[in-house]
C-alpha positions in Angstrom: -10.5 43.5 -10.1 -14.1 42.4 -10.8 -16.5 44.7 -12.5 -18.8 44.5 -9.5 -16.1 45.9 -7.2 -15.1 48.6 -9.6 -18.7 49.9 -9.8 -19.0 49.7 -6.0 -15.7 51.4 -5.2 -16.1 54.2 -7.8 -19.7 54.8 -6.6 -18.6 55.1 -3.0 -15.7 57.4 -3.9 -18.2 59.6 -5.9 -20.7 59.7 -3.0 -17.9 60.4 -0.4 -16.6 63.3 -2.5 -20.2 64.6 -3.0 -21.0 64.3 0.7 -17.7 65.9 1.7 -18.0 68.9 -0.5 -21.7 69.5 0.2 -21.1 69.0 4.0 -18.2 71.4 4.0 -20.3 74.1 2.3 -23.4 73.4 4.5 -21.5 73.5 7.8 -19.4 76.5 6.7 -22.6 78.3 5.6 -24.2 77.8 9.0 -20.9 78.9 10.7 -20.6 82.1 8.6 -24.3 83.0 9.3 -23.7 82.6 13.0 -20.5 84.5 12.8 -22.2 87.3 10.9 -24.8 87.6 13.6 -22.2 87.7 16.3 -20.3 90.4 14.5 -23.5 92.5 14.1 -24.2 91.9 17.8 -20.7 93.0 18.7 -21.0 96.2 16.5 -24.3 97.0 18.2 -22.8 96.4 21.6 -19.8 98.7 20.7 -22.2 101.5 19.7 -24.2 101.0 23.0 -21.0 101.1 25.0 -19.9 104.3 23.2 -23.1 105.9 24.1 -22.8 104.7 27.7 -19.2 106.1 27.8 -20.3 109.5 26.5 -23.3 109.6 29.0 -21.1 108.5 32.0 -18.6 111.3 31.1 -21.3 113.9 31.3 -22.3 112.7 34.8 -18.8 112.9 36.3 -17.8 116.2 38.0 -14.9 117.9 36.3 -12.5 120.6 36.9 -12.2 123.3 34.3 -14.6 121.3 32.2 -11.9 118.8 31.2 -12.4 115.0 31.5 -9.5 113.6 33.4 -7.7 110.4 32.4 -8.5 108.8 35.8 -12.1 109.5 35.2 -11.9 107.8 31.9 -10.2 104.8 33.6 -13.0 104.6 36.2 -15.7 104.8 33.5 -14.0 102.0 31.6 -13.8 99.8 34.7 -17.4 100.4 35.5 -18.6 99.6 32.0 -16.6 96.3 32.0 -18.0 95.3 35.4 -21.5 95.9 34.2 -21.1 93.4 31.4 -19.1 90.9 33.4 -21.4 88.0 32.6 -21.1 88.4 28.9 -17.3 87.8 28.7 -16.7 91.2 27.2 -13.4 93.0 27.6 -12.8 96.8 27.2 -9.9 99.0 26.3 -10.0 102.9 26.2 -7.3 105.1 24.7 -6.9 108.9 24.5 -6.7 111.1 21.5 -3.1 110.0 20.9 -4.1 106.3 21.1 -2.4 106.1 24.5 -3.8 103.5 26.8 -6.1 104.8 29.5 -7.8 101.6 30.5 -7.5 97.9 29.5 -9.4 94.9 30.9 -7.4 92.0 32.1 -6.5 89.7 29.2 -7.2 92.3 26.5 -5.0 91.7 23.4 -2.0 93.8 22.7 -2.9 93.9 19.0 -3.3 97.5 17.9 -4.4 97.0 14.3 -8.0 97.8 15.0 -7.0 100.8 17.1 -4.9 102.2 14.3 -7.8 101.9 11.8 -10.6 103.5 13.9 -12.2 106.4 12.1 -15.0 108.8 13.1 -18.6 107.5 12.9 -17.3 104.0 11.8 -17.0 100.8 13.7 -13.9 98.8 12.9 -13.7 95.0 13.7 -11.7 91.8 13.3 -11.8 88.3 14.5 -8.9 87.3 16.8 -7.7 83.9 17.9 -6.0 83.7 21.2 -5.0 80.2 22.1 -8.2 78.1 22.0 -10.5 81.1 22.2 -11.9 83.4 19.5 -13.0 87.0 19.9 -14.5 89.8 17.9 -12.4 92.8 18.4 -14.3 96.1 17.7 -13.2 99.7 17.8 -15.1 102.9 17.8 -14.4 106.6 18.4 -16.3 108.3 21.3 -16.7 112.1 22.0 -16.6 112.7 25.8 -16.4 116.3 27.1 -14.7 117.4 23.8 -12.2 114.6 24.1 -11.9 112.0 21.2 -11.5 108.7 23.0 -11.1 105.3 21.3 -13.2 102.5 22.8 -12.3 98.9 21.9 -14.2 95.8 22.9 -13.4 92.0 22.7 -16.4 89.7 22.8 -15.9 85.9 23.1 -17.3 84.0 20.1 -15.5 80.7 20.8 -18.8 78.9 21.0 -19.5 79.8 17.3 -16.2 78.2 16.3 -16.8 75.2 18.6 -20.2 74.7 17.0 -18.5 74.6 13.6 -16.0 72.0 14.7 -18.9 70.0 16.3 -20.9 70.3 13.0 -17.9 69.0 11.0 -17.5 66.1 13.5 -21.1 65.2 13.5 -21.3 65.4 9.7 -18.3 63.2 9.3 -19.8 60.5 11.5 -23.2 60.8 9.7 -21.4 60.6 6.3 -19.5 57.5 7.4 -22.7 55.8 8.5 -24.4 56.8 5.3 -21.5 55.5 3.2 -21.5 52.2 5.0 -25.2 51.8 4.6 -25.0 52.9 1.0 -22.2 50.5 0.4 -24.2 47.6 1.7 -27.2 48.6 -0.5 -25.0 49.2 -3.5 -23.4 45.8 -3.1 -26.7 44.0 -3.4 -27.8 46.4 -6.3 -24.6 45.8 -8.1 -24.9 42.0 -7.6 -28.4 42.2 -9.1 -27.3 44.4 -12.0 -24.2 42.4 -12.9 -25.9 39.0 -12.6 -26.4 38.8 -16.4 -22.6 39.4 -16.8 -21.7 36.7 -14.4 -24.1 34.3 -16.1 -22.5 35.2 -19.5 -19.0 34.7 -18.0 -20.0 31.3 -16.7 -21.5 30.3 -20.1 -18.4 31.5 -21.9 -16.2 29.4 -19.6 -18.4 26.3 -20.1 -18.4 26.7 -23.9 -14.6 27.2 -23.8 -14.4 23.9 -21.9 -16.3 22.2 -24.8 -19.9 22.4 -23.5 -21.3 24.0 -26.7 -24.9 23.2 -25.8 -24.9 25.3 -22.7 -26.8 28.6 -22.8 -26.8 31.6 -20.5 -30.0 32.3 -18.6 -31.7 35.6 -19.5 -32.7 37.3 -16.3 -33.6 40.8 -17.6 -35.1 42.5 -20.6 -32.8 45.5 -20.7 -29.5 46.0 -22.7 -27.8 43.2 -20.7 -30.8 40.9 -21.4 -30.5 41.7 -25.1 -26.7 40.9 -24.8 -27.6 37.6 -23.3 -30.1 36.9 -26.1 -27.5 37.8 -28.7 -24.9 35.7 -27.0 -27.2 32.6 -27.0 -27.9 33.2 -30.7 -24.2 33.4 -31.4 -23.8 30.2 -29.4 -26.4 28.5 -31.5 -24.7 29.6 -34.7 -21.4 28.5 -33.3 -22.7 25.1 -32.3 -24.2 24.6 -35.7 -21.0 25.7 -37.3 -19.0 23.3 -35.1 -21.4 20.5 -36.0 -21.0 21.2 -39.7 -17.2 21.3 -39.3 -17.3 17.9 -37.4 -19.5 16.5 -40.2 -17.1 17.8 -42.8 -14.1 16.4 -41.0 -16.0 13.1 -40.6 -16.9 13.2 -44.3 -13.3 13.8 -45.2 -12.1 11.0 -43.0 -14.7 8.7 -44.6 -13.7 10.0 -48.0 -10.0 9.2 -47.3 -10.9 5.8 -45.9 -13.1 4.9 -48.9 -10.5 6.2 -51.3 -7.8 4.1 -49.6 -10.1 1.1 -49.8 -10.9 1.8 -53.4 -7.2 1.9 -54.2 -6.3 -1.1 -52.2 -8.7 -3.5 -54.0 -7.4 -3.0 -57.6 -3.8 -2.5 -56.4 -4.0 -5.9 -54.6 -5.2 -7.6 -57.7 -2.7 -5.8 -60.0 0.2 -6.7 -57.6 -0.9 -10.3 -57.2 -1.3 -11.0 -60.9 1.8 -9.1 -61.8 3.7 -11.2 -59.3 2.1 -14.3 -60.7 3.3 -13.4 -64.2 6.8 -12.5 -62.9 7.4 -15.6 -60.7 5.8 -18.4 -62.8 5.6 -19.5 -66.4 2.0 -19.7 -67.3 0.2 -21.1 -70.3 -1.4 -18.8 -72.8 -4.9 -18.9 -71.3 -3.8 -18.1 -67.7 -1.4 -15.5 -68.9 -4.2 -13.8 -70.8 -6.5 -14.0 -67.8 -3.8 -12.5 -65.5 -3.0 -9.7 -68.0 -6.8 -9.0 -68.4 -7.2 -8.7 -64.6 -4.3 -6.2 -64.5 -5.7 -4.3 -67.4 -9.3 -4.2 -65.9 -8.1 -3.1 -62.5 -5.8 -0.5 -64.1 -8.7 0.9 -66.1 -10.7 1.0 -62.9 -8.0 3.1 -61.2 -7.9 5.3 -64.3 -11.6 5.8 -64.2 -11.5 6.5 -60.4 -8.8 9.2 -60.9 -10.6 10.8 -63.8 -13.8 11.1 -61.8 -12.0 12.5 -58.8 -10.3 15.0 -61.0 -13.6 16.0 -62.6 -15.2 16.6 -59.1 -12.2 18.8 -58.0 -12.3 20.7 -61.3 -16.0 21.4 -61.2 -15.8 22.9 -57.8 -13.5 25.6 -59.2 -14.6 26.3 -62.7 -17.4 28.4 -64.3 -19.3 27.6 -67.4 -20.5 29.3 -70.6 -24.0 27.9 -71.4 -24.8 27.6 -75.0 -28.1 26.6 -76.8 -28.2 22.9 -77.5 -30.9 20.8 -79.1 -32.3 18.3 -76.6 -32.2 15.5 -79.1 -28.4 15.7 -79.1 -28.2 14.3 -75.6 -30.6 11.4 -76.3 -28.8 10.5 -79.5 -25.5 10.5 -77.5 -26.9 8.1 -74.9 -28.2 5.8 -77.6 -24.8 5.6 -79.2 -22.8 5.2 -75.9 -25.0 2.3 -74.6 -25.7 0.6 -77.9 -23.3 -2.2 -77.0 -25.2 -3.2 -73.9 -27.0 -6.4 -75.0 -28.1 -7.5 -71.5 -30.3 -4.5 -70.7 -32.5 -2.1 -72.7 -32.4 1.7 -73.0 -35.6 3.5 -74.0 -35.6 7.2 -74.8 -38.6 9.5 -75.3 -38.3 13.3 -75.4 -39.9 16.6 -76.5 -38.1 18.6 -79.1 -36.6 21.7 -77.5 -33.5 23.8 -76.8 -31.6 23.8 -73.6 -28.9 26.2 -72.5 -26.0 24.3 -71.0 -22.4 23.2 -71.4 -23.0 20.2 -73.7 -20.1 17.9 -72.6 -20.9 18.4 -68.9 -24.6 17.5 -69.3 -23.7 14.5 -71.4 -21.4 13.4 -68.5 -24.3 13.8 -66.1 -26.7 11.8 -68.2 -24.1 9.1 -68.9 -23.4 8.7 -65.2 -27.1 8.5 -64.3 -27.8 5.9 -67.0 -24.8 3.9 -66.0 -26.0 3.8 -62.3 -29.5 2.8 -63.5 -28.0 -0.1 -65.4 -26.0 -1.2 -62.4 -29.1 -1.1 -60.2 -31.1 -3.1 -62.8 -30.7 -6.9 -63.3 -30.2 -8.7 -66.5 -32.9 -7.8 -69.0 -33.7 -4.7 -67.1 -35.1 -1.6 -68.7 -33.9 2.0 -68.2 -36.1 4.9 -69.4 -34.7 8.3 -70.2 -37.2 11.1 -71.0 -37.2 14.8 -71.6 -40.0 17.4 -71.6 -40.6 21.1 -71.6 -42.0 22.8 -68.5 -42.5 26.3 -67.2 -39.4 25.9 -65.1 -37.2 24.7 -68.0 -36.4 21.4 -69.7 -36.7 18.4 -67.4 -34.5 15.3 -67.9 -35.6 12.1 -66.2 -33.8 8.7 -65.8 -35.8 5.9 -64.5 -35.0 2.2 -63.7 -37.0 -0.6 -62.2 -34.2 -2.2 -60.2 -33.4 -2.7 -56.5 -34.2 0.8 -55.4 -32.6 2.9 -52.6 -33.7 2.7 -48.9 -35.3 6.0 -47.7 -32.6 6.5 -45.0 -29.9 6.3 -47.7 -31.3 8.9 -50.1 -29.5 11.8 -48.6 -26.1 10.0 -48.7 -26.0 8.6 -52.2 -24.6 11.9 -53.6 -21.6 11.8 -51.3 -18.3 10.8 -52.8 -17.5 7.0 -52.5 -20.9 6.3 -50.9 -22.5 3.1 -52.2 -25.7 1.5 -51.1 -24.6 -2.0 -52.0 -20.8 -1.9 -51.9 -20.2 -5.5 -52.9 -22.4 -5.2 -56.0 -21.0 -1.8 -57.0 -17.4 -2.9 -56.8 -18.2 -6.1 -58.7 -19.3 -3.8 -61.5 -16.3 -1.4 -61.2 -18.3 1.2 -59.2 -16.5 3.6 -56.9 -19.5 5.7 -55.7 -18.4 8.8 -57.5 -21.0 9.1 -60.3 -23.7 10.9 -58.4 -21.2 13.1 -56.5 -19.9 14.2 -59.9 -23.4 14.8 -61.2 -24.2 17.1 -58.3 -21.2 19.3 -58.9 -21.9 19.5 -62.7 -25.5 20.4 -62.1 -24.5 23.0 -59.5 -22.6 24.9 -62.2 -25.9 24.9 -64.2 -27.9 26.2 -61.2 -29.7 22.9 -61.0 -29.9 19.9 -58.7 -30.7 16.2 -58.6 -34.2 15.2 -57.4 -34.3 11.5 -56.4 -37.4 9.4 -55.8 -36.9 5.7 -55.0 -38.9 2.8 -53.6 -37.0 -0.2 -52.3 -37.5 -3.2 -54.7 -39.4 -1.1 -57.3 -36.8 1.2 -58.8 -35.5 4.7 -58.8 -36.3 7.9 -60.7 -33.8 10.7 -60.9 -34.6 14.0 -62.6 -33.1 17.5 -63.0 -34.2 20.7 -64.6 -32.0 22.9 -66.7 -33.3 26.5 -66.2 -34.2 28.8 -69.0 -31.5 30.9 -70.6 -32.1 34.0 -68.4 -31.8 32.0 -65.2 -28.5 30.3 -66.1 -27.1 33.6 -67.4 -28.1 35.3 -64.1 -26.3 32.6 -62.2 -23.1 33.1 -64.2 -23.2 36.9 -63.9 -23.6 36.6 -60.2 -20.6 34.3 -60.0 -18.5 36.6 -62.2 -19.2 39.5 -59.9 
């Protein structure tokens, strides 16, 4: 059942219960008030009739000063005839509660008669068929005789008014409930509109429309709920977008990795088959073996770099103080055999806090990429200087440069701006991706500036000892 109908039904049930209970007490209160007035009137009438009986007895001639039974019968008949229009019935009994006179239709019930006492009026409400009476009883003293006078006054109208009151109240209550139900329906529709909008938005998002947002139609708690839902939807959409990008990146990674494997494997298989199936002279045999060796080394280098990237994502480091000159001396020694291009180094003396081998790997990859981007006779400059933020390393070349729209992608694994030129120089697009992971462990990052056709400058800053240590302590916790 919908929430709207639940609110509507329970509200109507509550109202019906409240109307029923309040109506019952209201009508019953009116009835009891009217009945109390009727009882008071009947008691007063009973006292008046007693006085009339005693007065009439004094006016009847008697023998030997004794009131005769027949005289009492005559007095009772006269009193009843005098009040014929009021619907009152009389009954008179002697000292022994023996009947002397009873009006036609007077009840045979003797409970009131048996309970009559001197100077007190006894009464009860009687039901005879569809009629109701107030039965009263009082003791009268007539000519030294104690007589018992009983009356029955018709109060059926009081009970009929109660029944009419209940009937009218039920009809009024029914009309009020119907009108209230109609008004409540529209009110509930208005109050639950934000919920319906949220439900519709949830269904559309479940169907894949992640850009859909629920309309906020109020500023109360439900409006706040709508706002929170839309905020959650924004976060969800961003997360789904990131997941899609990650999946796409993984697919591109796998495709690039497969392609990188295919190229050297094709050459290795082809030249191995050539060596296996034909007898070659010394020079061709050497060339074929050299191709197999070169492509094998390329595969080895590819696997090592992939392994380095995977390992750096999981490991922590222990930074140690290292003289900056150690890194520049290392680069000079590593690239000393490059006779086609020139490496220039200039640096300020200083101490950096880092994992020495990892930073050497970063600098070697950056310089290697710079040489690949430079033509024959190109110059690569590596510099270092002390700043307030830490020690800055900078690798600069004057080669082909990187297009602006490619700058954010060059640090992705297997991404190469010029794939043909990179592969011709045994590039796999993993160098910068590895550098990013290694610098992440040092709480640092690559900053790349490049102009197409003019060259590229890549720098990174190794933070001071306190900053690196804080990063490590945070990771340990």
